[in-house]
Backbone as CSV, one residue per row, in Angstrom:
resi,resn,N_x,N_y,N_z,CA_x,CA_y,CA_z,C_x,C_y,C_z
1,MET,0.854,-1.075,-0.196,0.254,-0.362,-0.233,0.822,1.362,-0.140
2,ILE,0.602,2.236,-0.781,1.088,3.419,-0.919,0.241,4.479,-0.740
3,TYR,0.810,5.233,0.436,-0.104,6.497,0.675,0.894,7.821,0.471
4,LEU,-0.237,8.840,-0.044,0.185,9.996,-0.803,-0.449,11.353,0.112
5,SER,0.262,12.159,0.622,-0.660,13.361,1.185,-0.332,14.583,-0.173
6,LEU,-1.598,15.141,-0.286,-1.378,16.289,-1.065,-2.013,17.355,-0.413
7,GLY,-1.476,18.640,-0.880,-1.759,20.015,-0.133,-1.815,21.101,-1.076
8,SER,-2.581,21.939,-0.898,-2.550,23.432,-1.822,-2.821,24.134,-0.951
9,ASN,-2.362,25.585,-1.055,-2.508,26.749,-0.439,-2.865,27.936,-1.456
10,LEU,-2.498,27.741,-2.474,-2.571,28.860,-3.704,-3.656,28.108,-4.844
11,SER,-4.275,29.180,-5.369,-5.107,28.846,-6.512,-4.047,28.793,-7.640
12,SER,-4.263,27.979,-8.845,-3.705,27.856,-9.783,-4.718,28.511,-11.130
13,SER,-3.946,28.364,-12.294,-4.842,29.018,-13.597,-5.887,27.826,-13.718
14,PHE,-5.692,26.775,-12.963,-6.736,25.804,-13.127,-8.069,25.825,-12.435
15,GLY,-7.557,26.640,-11.069,-8.818,26.803,-9.956,-8.234,26.770,-8.721
16,ASP,-9.044,26.623,-8.172,-8.899,26.908,-6.297,-7.967,25.739,-5.674
17,ARG,-7.968,25.862,-4.493,-7.129,25.016,-3.849,-7.533,23.477,-3.762
18,PHE,-9.006,23.304,-4.396,-9.653,22.177,-3.956,-9.478,21.428,-5.330
19,ASP,-9.671,22.501,-6.386,-9.382,21.887,-7.513,-7.913,21.149,-7.899
20,ASN,-7.066,22.020,-7.530,-5.536,21.521,-7.713,-5.585,20.102,-7.076
21,LEU,-6.276,19.933,-6.219,-6.021,18.285,-5.357,-6.622,17.622,-6.374
22,GLU,-8.148,18.110,-6.926,-8.896,17.115,-7.819,-7.969,16.930,-8.976
23,ILE,-7.326,17.734,-9.421,-6.783,18.028,-10.699,-5.936,16.618,-10.829
24,ALA,-4.821,17.035,-9.612,-3.928,16.280,-9.339,-4.163,14.746,-9.378
25,ILE,-5.243,14.289,-8.796,-5.705,12.877,-8.563,-5.956,12.569,-10.198
26,ASP,-6.563,13.170,-11.126,-6.831,12.936,-12.442,-5.374,12.343,-12.852
27,TYR,-4.555,13.553,-12.954,-3.304,13.069,-13.600,-2.593,11.985,-13.072
28,LEU,-2.662,11.726,-11.992,-1.818,10.480,-11.211,-2.575,9.307,-12.029
29,LYS,-4.258,9.282,-12.183,-4.973,8.108,-12.344,-4.229,7.973,-14.185
30,LYS,-3.887,8.928,-15.055,-3.234,9.144,-16.276,-1.791,8.530,-16.294
31,HIS,-1.227,8.401,-14.945,-0.228,7.922,-14.937,-0.076,6.580,-14.339
32,ASP,-1.122,5.769,-14.736,-1.241,4.177,-14.125,-1.350,3.784,-12.848
33,ILE,-1.766,5.140,-11.951,-1.519,5.173,-10.281,-3.117,5.184,-10.204
34,GLU,-3.615,3.816,-9.430,-5.079,3.279,-9.057,-5.158,4.234,-7.811
35,ILE,-5.881,5.007,-7.749,-6.741,5.382,-6.593,-7.952,4.489,-5.550
36,ILE,-7.035,3.941,-4.418,-8.045,2.805,-4.070,-8.891,3.676,-2.994
37,LYS,-8.614,4.584,-2.282,-9.522,5.372,-1.136,-8.735,6.654,-1.050
38,ARG,-9.685,7.531,-0.725,-9.199,9.046,-0.396,-10.123,9.474,0.909
39,SER,-9.026,10.535,1.318,-9.769,11.118,2.885,-10.594,12.299,2.833
40,SER,-11.438,12.744,3.550,-12.033,14.069,3.286,-11.115,15.103,3.140
41,PHE,-11.215,16.300,2.995,-10.524,17.736,2.770,-10.367,18.091,4.228
42,TYR,-9.143,18.333,4.492,-8.748,18.887,5.951,-8.142,20.358,5.591
43,GLU,-8.432,21.409,6.410,-8.082,22.619,6.167,-6.965,22.799,7.580
44,THR,-5.894,23.507,7.336,-4.765,23.713,8.166,-4.019,24.961,8.130
45,PRO,-3.604,25.649,8.976,-3.004,26.755,8.408,-1.638,26.623,8.149
46,SER,-1.152,27.807,7.240,0.277,27.399,6.857,1.167,27.269,7.928
47,TYR,2.273,26.578,7.596,3.481,26.798,8.747,4.929,27.016,7.678
48,PRO,5.812,27.610,8.277,5.669,28.431,9.488,5.123,29.649,9.549
49,ASP,4.906,30.260,8.562,4.345,31.781,8.360,2.792,31.629,8.503
50,PHE,1.934,31.684,9.590,0.764,31.478,9.649,-0.216,32.676,8.860
51,LYS,0.622,33.574,8.463,-0.364,34.714,7.948,-0.377,34.358,6.237
52,ASN,0.477,33.029,5.834,0.065,32.857,4.402,-1.331,31.938,4.308
53,PRO,-1.865,31.833,3.255,-3.237,31.024,2.938,-3.060,29.727,3.851
54,LYS,-4.383,29.433,4.230,-4.282,28.170,4.889,-4.040,27.002,3.687
55,PHE,-3.890,25.654,4.025,-3.575,24.587,3.021,-5.004,23.792,3.416
56,ILE,-5.297,23.303,1.945,-6.105,22.529,1.976,-5.425,20.803,1.526
57,ASN,-5.829,19.959,2.478,-5.077,18.920,2.456,-5.880,17.463,2.321
58,ILE,-5.323,16.494,1.369,-5.910,14.749,1.718,-5.062,13.831,1.573
59,VAL,-5.279,12.794,1.897,-4.267,11.907,1.948,-5.204,10.887,1.142
60,ILE,-4.157,10.000,0.150,-4.884,8.751,-0.421,-4.134,7.721,-0.738
61,LEU,-4.757,6.720,-0.745,-4.266,5.120,-1.085,-4.111,4.746,-2.351
62,VAL,-3.098,4.743,-2.658,-2.919,4.221,-4.178,-2.450,3.084,-4.458
63,GLN,-2.292,2.607,-5.596,-1.336,1.293,-6.147,-0.918,1.839,-7.426
64,THR,0.235,1.219,-7.562,1.184,1.376,-8.601,2.001,0.294,-8.683
65,ASP,2.757,0.342,-10.000,3.800,-0.568,-10.180,5.201,0.376,-10.061
66,LEU,4.779,1.360,-10.200,6.138,2.289,-10.423,7.102,2.477,-9.062
67,LEU,8.094,2.115,-9.350,9.329,2.117,-7.907,9.277,3.514,-7.535
68,PRO,9.768,3.654,-6.138,9.659,4.971,-5.806,9.992,5.955,-6.290
69,GLN,11.730,5.964,-6.928,12.158,6.938,-7.612,11.205,7.368,-9.329
70,GLU,10.655,6.157,-9.707,9.756,6.426,-10.881,8.474,7.294,-10.426
71,LEU,8.024,6.780,-9.426,6.750,7.312,-8.687,6.935,8.995,-8.445
72,MET,8.380,9.249,-7.809,8.750,10.807,-7.349,8.702,11.613,-8.559
73,LYS,9.293,10.667,-9.851,9.241,11.521,-11.360,7.997,12.228,-11.498
74,VAL,6.995,11.213,-11.533,5.653,11.758,-11.767,4.994,12.675,-10.664
75,LEU,5.221,12.474,-9.437,4.670,13.436,-8.320,5.212,14.926,-8.895
76,LEU,6.484,14.821,-9.181,6.846,16.175,-9.622,6.672,16.890,-10.803
77,LEU,6.576,15.701,-11.497,6.059,16.632,-13.184,4.491,17.142,-12.466
78,ILE,3.330,16.369,-12.024,2.430,16.568,-11.680,2.312,18.375,-10.697
79,GLU,3.127,18.060,-9.885,3.411,19.674,-9.190,3.674,20.836,-10.255
80,HIS,4.653,20.335,-11.323,4.897,21.274,-11.967,3.794,21.839,-13.146
81,LYS,3.046,20.595,-13.356,2.121,21.234,-14.463,0.918,21.556,-13.932
82,LEU,0.811,21.645,-12.489,-0.032,22.229,-11.543,0.402,23.816,-11.006
83,GLU,1.682,24.054,-11.832,2.131,25.364,-11.531,2.976,25.454,-10.105
84,ARG,3.511,24.622,-9.637,4.217,24.570,-8.374,5.168,25.326,-8.404
85,LYS,5.692,26.326,-7.600,7.365,27.050,-8.056,7.727,26.833,-6.970
86,ARG,9.158,26.348,-6.668,10.045,25.894,-5.612,10.894,26.817,-5.855
87,ASP,10.813,28.176,-4.971,11.707,29.152,-4.687,12.159,29.095,-3.132
88,LYS,11.532,29.416,-2.208,11.971,29.360,-0.869,11.277,28.076,-0.401
89,LYS,12.066,27.421,0.721,11.117,26.502,1.749,10.163,27.054,2.199
90,ASN,9.072,25.949,2.326,7.685,26.603,2.936,7.179,27.688,2.232
91,ASP,7.399,28.514,1.074,6.587,29.062,0.361,5.154,28.928,0.510
92,PRO,4.039,29.978,-0.288,2.807,29.048,-0.412,3.137,28.121,-1.937
93,ARG,1.982,27.190,-2.055,2.496,26.613,-3.347,0.728,25.972,-3.681
94,THR,0.714,26.182,-5.149,-0.387,25.359,-5.748,-0.541,23.937,-5.503
95,LEU,0.402,23.409,-5.292,0.261,21.783,-5.164,1.471,21.044,-4.399
96,ASP,1.308,20.426,-3.314,2.551,19.416,-2.801,2.025,18.093,-2.746
97,ILE,2.978,17.185,-3.096,2.862,16.076,-3.118,3.617,14.948,-2.144
98,ASP,3.339,14.652,-1.058,4.426,13.605,-0.255,4.213,12.153,-0.532
99,ILE,5.263,11.234,-0.723,4.904,9.878,-0.592,5.266,9.557,1.326
100,ILE,3.856,9.376,1.723,3.814,9.089,3.204,4.506,7.608,3.514
101,ASP,4.236,6.889,2.984,4.370,5.435,2.892,4.646,4.577,1.859
102,TYR,5.845,3.888,1.475,5.458,3.126,0.101,5.848,1.649,0.607
103,LYS,4.554,1.359,0.593,4.831,-0.360,0.803,5.453,-0.771,2.356
104,ASN,4.988,-0.040,3.348,5.934,-0.375,4.588,7.366,-0.357,4.431
105,GLN,7.925,0.209,3.458,9.365,-0.018,3.442,10.083,1.426,3.521
106,ILE,11.473,1.514,3.718,12.022,2.447,4.171,12.913,2.813,2.755
107,PHE,13.007,4.169,2.425,14.111,4.392,1.416,14.593,5.811,1.889
108,ASN,15.928,5.913,1.315,16.265,7.224,1.094,17.328,7.394,-0.220
109,PHE,17.112,8.546,-0.603,17.390,8.667,-2.110,17.484,10.151,-2.649
110,LYS,18.208,10.433,-3.601,18.346,11.595,-4.035,17.859,11.841,-5.329
111,TYR,16.789,12.766,-5.751,16.194,12.857,-6.688,16.248,13.917,-7.362
112,LYS,17.273,14.160,-8.216,17.425,16.027,-8.660,18.259,16.375,-7.825
113,ASN,17.619,17.555,-7.601,18.351,18.347,-6.220,17.500,17.881,-4.972
114,LEU,16.816,17.057,-4.759,15.968,16.687,-3.708,16.634,15.600,-2.839
115,ASN,16.588,15.603,-1.357,16.951,14.480,-0.728,15.813,13.796,-0.043
116,LEU,15.382,12.640,-0.571,13.915,12.202,-0.116,14.063,11.065,0.672
117,GLU,13.248,10.945,1.677,12.931,9.901,2.553,11.721,9.370,2.858
118,ILE,11.496,7.970,2.539,10.305,7.670,2.584,10.554,6.457,3.918
119,PRO,9.581,6.559,4.960,8.748,7.282,4.960,8.841,8.687,4.962
120,HIS,8.017,9.657,4.566,8.442,10.997,4.835,9.215,11.691,6.306
121,LYS,9.913,12.536,6.338,10.675,12.474,7.662,9.861,13.228,8.909
122,LYS,9.095,13.974,8.231,8.068,14.584,9.254,6.531,14.284,9.381
123,ALA,6.230,13.223,8.601,4.906,12.732,8.461,4.275,12.413,10.120
124,CYS,5.240,11.824,10.892,4.684,11.680,12.259,4.172,12.738,13.086
125,ASP,4.663,14.060,12.938,4.418,15.596,13.432,3.559,16.245,12.780
126,ARG,2.979,15.661,11.709,2.091,16.711,10.886,0.713,16.365,11.162
127,ASN,0.034,17.174,11.682,-1.525,17.088,11.909,-2.441,16.523,10.376
128,PHE,-2.045,17.160,9.322,-2.624,17.406,8.181,-2.234,16.053,7.378
129,VAL,-1.313,15.049,7.898,-1.274,13.568,7.163,-1.523,12.568,7.860
130,LEU,-1.512,12.971,9.687,-2.023,12.004,10.506,-3.674,11.820,10.600
131,TYR,-4.461,13.140,10.648,-5.873,12.798,10.425,-6.190,12.146,9.628
132,PRO,-6.069,12.745,8.164,-6.706,12.119,7.076,-6.014,10.630,6.761
133,LEU,-4.931,10.323,7.191,-4.525,9.026,7.201,-5.101,8.119,8.021
134,GLU,-5.403,8.403,9.049,-6.227,7.776,9.805,-7.706,7.644,9.536
135,GLU,-8.114,8.704,8.995,-9.282,8.466,8.388,-9.655,7.245,7.322
136,ILE,-8.538,7.308,6.648,-8.423,6.043,5.362,-8.089,4.640,6.094
137,ASN,-7.218,4.740,7.002,-6.388,3.498,7.599,-6.525,3.773,8.961
138,PRO,-7.208,3.503,9.774,-6.870,3.552,11.525,-6.116,2.465,12.167
139,ASN,-5.597,1.759,11.178,-4.744,0.962,11.535,-3.088,1.076,11.263
140,TRP,-3.030,1.825,10.742,-1.833,2.669,9.879,-0.548,2.261,11.135
141,LYS,0.602,1.785,10.518,1.731,1.699,11.530,2.750,2.451,10.798
142,HIS,3.401,3.424,11.671,4.515,4.112,10.900,5.877,2.823,10.915
143,PRO,6.424,2.536,9.192,7.167,1.644,8.782,8.401,1.868,9.811
144,LYS,9.120,2.866,10.379,10.174,3.286,10.848,10.288,3.002,12.417
145,THR,8.974,3.837,13.192,8.978,3.567,14.629,7.843,2.536,14.743
146,ASN,6.819,1.932,13.943,5.931,0.727,14.229,5.101,1.550,15.123
147,GLU,4.878,2.639,15.237,3.816,3.043,16.490,2.678,3.144,15.484
148,ILE,1.502,2.731,16.177,-0.004,3.056,15.852,-0.171,4.440,15.733
149,ILE,-0.938,4.837,14.533,-1.616,6.313,14.186,-2.133,6.490,15.279
150,LYS,-2.663,6.261,16.046,-3.633,6.900,17.164,-2.811,7.220,18.311
151,THR,-1.615,6.600,18.253,-0.478,7.162,19.220,0.191,8.326,18.723
152,LEU,0.625,8.360,17.497,1.466,9.474,16.819,0.376,10.558,16.845
153,ILE,-1.056,10.647,16.813,-1.891,11.568,16.916,-1.781,12.140,18.384
154,GLN,-1.808,11.110,19.465,-1.865,11.783,20.742,-0.638,12.590,20.849
155,LYS,0.260,12.410,20.631,1.450,12.945,20.752,1.547,14.177,20.088
156,LEU,0.802,15.008,19.012,0.494,16.408,18.576,0.208,17.117,19.740
157,SER,0.712,18.307,19.438,0.315,19.215,20.759,-0.945,19.567,20.660
158,ASP,-1.352,20.476,21.689,-3.023,20.450,21.782,-3.461,21.575,20.772
159,ASN,-2.223,22.657,20.109,-2.392,23.480,19.085,-2.750,22.888,17.833
160,GLU,-2.014,21.767,17.430,-1.835,20.862,16.452,-3.284,20.411,16.047
161,LYS,-3.586,19.557,17.497,-5.176,18.997,17.569,-5.890,19.930,17.247
162,LYS,-5.965,20.958,17.657,-7.230,22.124,17.220,-7.158,22.878,15.724
163,SER,-5.835,23.090,15.574,-5.750,23.897,14.190,-6.116,23.182,12.964
164,ILE,-6.681,21.871,13.246,-7.086,21.300,11.698,-8.728,21.070,11.772
165,LEU,-9.081,21.293,10.715,-10.547,21.285,10.400,-11.201,20.332,9.104
166,LYS,-11.852,19.853,9.168,-12.335,18.707,8.311,-13.287,19.685,7.388
167,VAL,-13.243,19.848,6.182,-14.257,20.885,5.376,-14.967,20.062,4.132
168,LYS,-15.610,20.514,3.682,-16.220,20.401,2.391,-15.686,21.631,1.156
169,LYS,-15.557,20.779,-0.058,-15.343,21.347,-0.795,-16.849,22.509,-1.431
170,HIS,-15.788,23.628,-1.758,-17.063,25.065,-1.739,-17.761,24.716,-3.393
């Protein structure tokens, strides 16, 4: 099972934050990536600059025969198609796609100028990953720490627990 986290806090020429996520899912399907399950939409403040627009996030369960490096190539291509700019770290963006879990395996590799770690190194600290992931798989365990998702959510700060909101597409 492969879990991807998608987020957007800027509109693109294709539409708003919600549209960006829907279009990204359509692009995934066009690259032979089957969508098995998807979470609800969640809204969270931008981090670390809370003045930036809020993010809309989802987590999806996918199936593909692509290897992690090949999958990463597709994800970066989709981000680019949806006008993602990589200027400064944590800048607002039209689309961000992270590999949260790739078949319960651990990977570290370099792709272009990016150092990638699977599972995503900050996944267990992010409310916008944990809550949607728990929604689609309440029995998920972190591949490195072997902690169940409920434990990871309990470790979040009170502020992190309060700052996430399940939302419907407008």
